C-alpha positions in Angstrom: 190.7 59.9 103.3 191.0 63.4 101.7 187.4 63.0 100.4 185.9 62.3 103.8 188.0 64.9 105.9 186.5 67.5 103.1 183.3 66.2 103.7 183.8 66.8 107.5 184.7 69.9 107.3 181.8 71.1 104.7 179.6 69.7 107.4 181.4 71.6 110.0 181.0 75.0 108.3 177.6 74.2 107.0 176.7 73.9 111.1 178.9 76.8 112.3 176.6 78.8 109.3 173.1 77.4 111.1 174.9 78.4 114.6 175.5 81.8 113.0 171.8 82.2 112.1 170.3 81.4 115.4 172.4 84.4 116.5 170.9 86.8 113.6 167.5 85.3 113.6 166.5 83.6 116.8 162.7 82.4 115.7 164.5 80.3 113.2 163.8 76.5 113.4 167.0 75.0 114.7 166.4 71.7 112.6 163.9 72.9 109.2 165.6 76.6 109.0 162.4 78.1 108.5 161.5 81.1 110.6 157.8 81.3 112.5 156.0 82.8 115.6 155.4 81.7 118.8 156.5 81.6 122.1 159.3 78.7 121.2 163.1 80.3 120.2 164.1 76.8 119.2 161.7 74.5 117.7 159.1 75.6 114.9 155.9 73.6 116.0 155.9 71.2 113.0 159.1 70.4 113.6 158.4 69.6 117.8 155.1 67.7 116.4 157.2 65.5 114.0 160.0 64.5 116.5 157.2 63.8 119.5 155.4 61.5 117.3 156.1 57.9 117.6 153.7 56.4 114.5 154.6 52.9 114.9 154.2 50.3 118.0 157.5 49.2 119.3 158.6 46.1 121.3 159.2 47.6 125.1 162.4 45.1 125.0 164.5 45.9 122.3 162.7 48.7 121.0 162.1 47.6 117.6 158.9 48.4 115.5 156.7 46.0 115.5 153.1 45.2 113.9 149.7 46.3 115.8 149.0 42.8 117.0 152.5 41.3 117.4 152.8 39.1 120.7 154.9 41.2 122.9 154.8 39.0 126.4 158.4 37.5 125.5 159.6 40.1 123.4 159.3 40.7 119.6 160.4 37.9 116.7 164.0 40.1 116.4 164.8 39.7 120.5 162.3 36.6 122.2 165.2 34.5 121.3 168.1 36.5 122.6 169.5 37.2 125.8 169.3 40.5 127.0 170.7 42.2 130.7 168.6 45.0 129.6 164.9 44.7 131.0 162.9 47.5 128.9 163.5 49.9 126.6 162.2 53.4 125.8 162.2 55.1 122.6 161.6 58.5 120.7 160.7 57.1 117.8 162.1 55.3 114.6 165.2 56.0 113.3 163.7 57.8 110.3 162.5 61.1 108.7 163.5 64.2 111.0 164.4 62.2 114.1 166.9 60.6 112.0 168.1 64.0 110.2 168.8 65.3 113.8 170.2 62.6 115.2 173.0 62.8 112.3 173.2 66.5 113.0 173.9 66.0 116.8 177.0 63.9 116.0 178.3 66.8 113.3 177.0 70.0 115.8 180.0 72.1 117.3 178.8 72.7 120.7 175.9 71.2 123.1 173.3 73.5 122.3 171.0 70.8 119.3 171.6 68.4 121.9 169.9 70.1 124.9 166.8 71.3 122.9 166.3 68.0 121.8 166.6 66.3 125.0 163.9 68.9 126.3 161.7 67.4 123.6 162.4 64.0 124.4 162.2 64.4 127.9 158.8 66.1 128.0 157.5 62.9 125.3 158.7 60.3 127.4 158.4 61.8 130.8 155.5 60.4 131.7 156.5 56.8 130.9 159.9 57.0 132.6 159.0 58.3 136.0 156.6 55.3 136.1 159.8 53.0 135.8 161.2 54.9 138.7 165.0 55.0 137.8 167.4 55.8 140.5 170.0 56.6 138.4 170.7 57.9 135.0 174.3 56.5 133.2 175.0 57.9 129.7 176.8 55.6 127.4 180.5 56.6 127.1 182.6 57.8 124.1 186.2 57.4 124.0 187.9 59.9 125.2 189.9 60.6 121.8 186.4 60.7 120.1 184.5 62.9 122.9 187.4 65.4 122.2 187.4 65.4 118.5 183.7 65.9 118.9 183.7 68.5 121.9 181.0 67.0 123.9 179.2 63.5 124.2 175.7 63.4 122.8 174.3 61.1 124.9 175.6 63.2 128.2 173.7 66.3 127.1 170.4 64.2 126.1 170.8 62.1 129.9 171.2 65.1 131.5 168.0 66.6 130.3 166.4 63.3 131.1 167.6 63.8 135.1 166.4 67.2 135.3 162.7 66.2 133.7 162.6 63.3 136.3 164.0 64.8 139.3 167.1 62.4 139.4 169.6 63.6 141.3 172.3 61.0 139.9 173.5 61.3 136.4 176.2 58.5 137.0 179.2 59.0 134.7 180.3 55.4 136.4 181.1 53.9 133.1 184.1 54.5 130.8 185.2 53.5 127.2 188.1 51.4 127.4 188.5 50.9 123.9 188.3 53.2 120.8 186.0 51.0 118.3 185.3 51.5 114.7 182.1 53.0 114.1 179.4 50.8 114.5 177.9 51.7 111.0 180.9 50.5 109.5 180.4 47.1 110.6 178.1 44.8 107.8 176.4 42.2 110.5 175.1 41.9 113.8 177.9 39.5 114.5 180.8 42.2 113.5 178.8 44.8 116.0 178.7 42.3 118.4 182.6 41.7 118.3 183.2 45.2 117.5 181.9 46.4 121.3 183.1 43.2 123.0 184.7 44.1 126.2 184.7 47.8 125.2 183.4 49.3 128.4 184.0 48.8 132.1 182.5 50.3 135.4 184.6 53.3 137.2 185.6 52.2 141.0 183.9 54.1 143.4 180.4 53.7 142.6 177.8 51.8 143.9 174.0 51.0 142.6 173.4 48.1 144.4 169.3 47.3 144.6 169.0 50.6 142.3 167.4 50.9 139.2 169.1 52.4 136.2 168.8 54.1 132.9 171.3 54.0 130.7 171.0 56.8 127.6 172.2 56.1 124.2 171.1 58.3 120.9 170.2 55.4 118.7 170.0 51.4 118.9 170.4 49.1 116.5 171.3 46.1 117.3 172.0 46.6 120.8 175.5 45.1 120.7 176.4 48.6 122.4 173.8 49.1 124.7 174.3 45.3 125.8 177.6 45.7 126.5 177.7 48.9 128.3 175.0 46.8 130.5 177.0 44.5 131.3 179.8 46.3 132.3 177.3 48.0 134.6 176.3 44.7 136.2 179.5 45.2 138.0 177.9 47.7 140.5 175.0 45.4 141.2 172.0 47.4 140.3 168.8 45.6 140.8 167.1 46.5 137.1 169.0 48.3 134.1 166.8 50.1 131.4 167.8 51.8 128.6 166.2 55.3 126.7 167.4 56.2 123.4 166.1 58.8 120.7 165.6 56.0 118.1 165.6 52.7 117.2 167.0 51.8 113.7 166.7 48.3 112.0 169.2 46.1 112.2 171.8 45.6 109.1 
């Protein structure tokens, strides 16, 4: 326990130091730490290109990476036998390389700045595809209040805000709440454990009406889909017509 606390303190000091570096040298890339020339004051061109490029085809139903010749008319081999509340999934890329490193930074960063930067890149890359899906409301997946208090912000909320601004969707709707402080999904060793871990973890808030609307549910990472599917089930109490999801990255199931 003490070792984990020390690791968290070390990570916090590291990211605090990187924040000071941005103040002293504003042309330092927020992701790789290299100085660069150009108009951007946030990311170097190399990091922007790496984040914006999805090198693999993926399933439009579960966002899983697939081969180039897979029949996706009913989903991929991982999801076609599963019952999903979600109609369609969008992703920035696979949970690997720079995108994985960036998401891990988001979870340890002390403020919203990096999430805002990444959200802008994400919105620029997926803006066209998401606009075609015509969402009426954008809903971030909530953290439990204790975890959000410890972290200082909810990265899914910041990312959702970037998408709402890009798509000019006026309804960033915080209509879900997390009613159980569940252990982290990464600690679960099987899809069944992950599903059980988040079962009943979300609840729709009173006073919201999404009847007949297309709702875009936003989170950072999708692995088995248990968290997003459970959140989507809670959303159904508000009677949306369609539920779509957008994630920064899709990871392979354990």
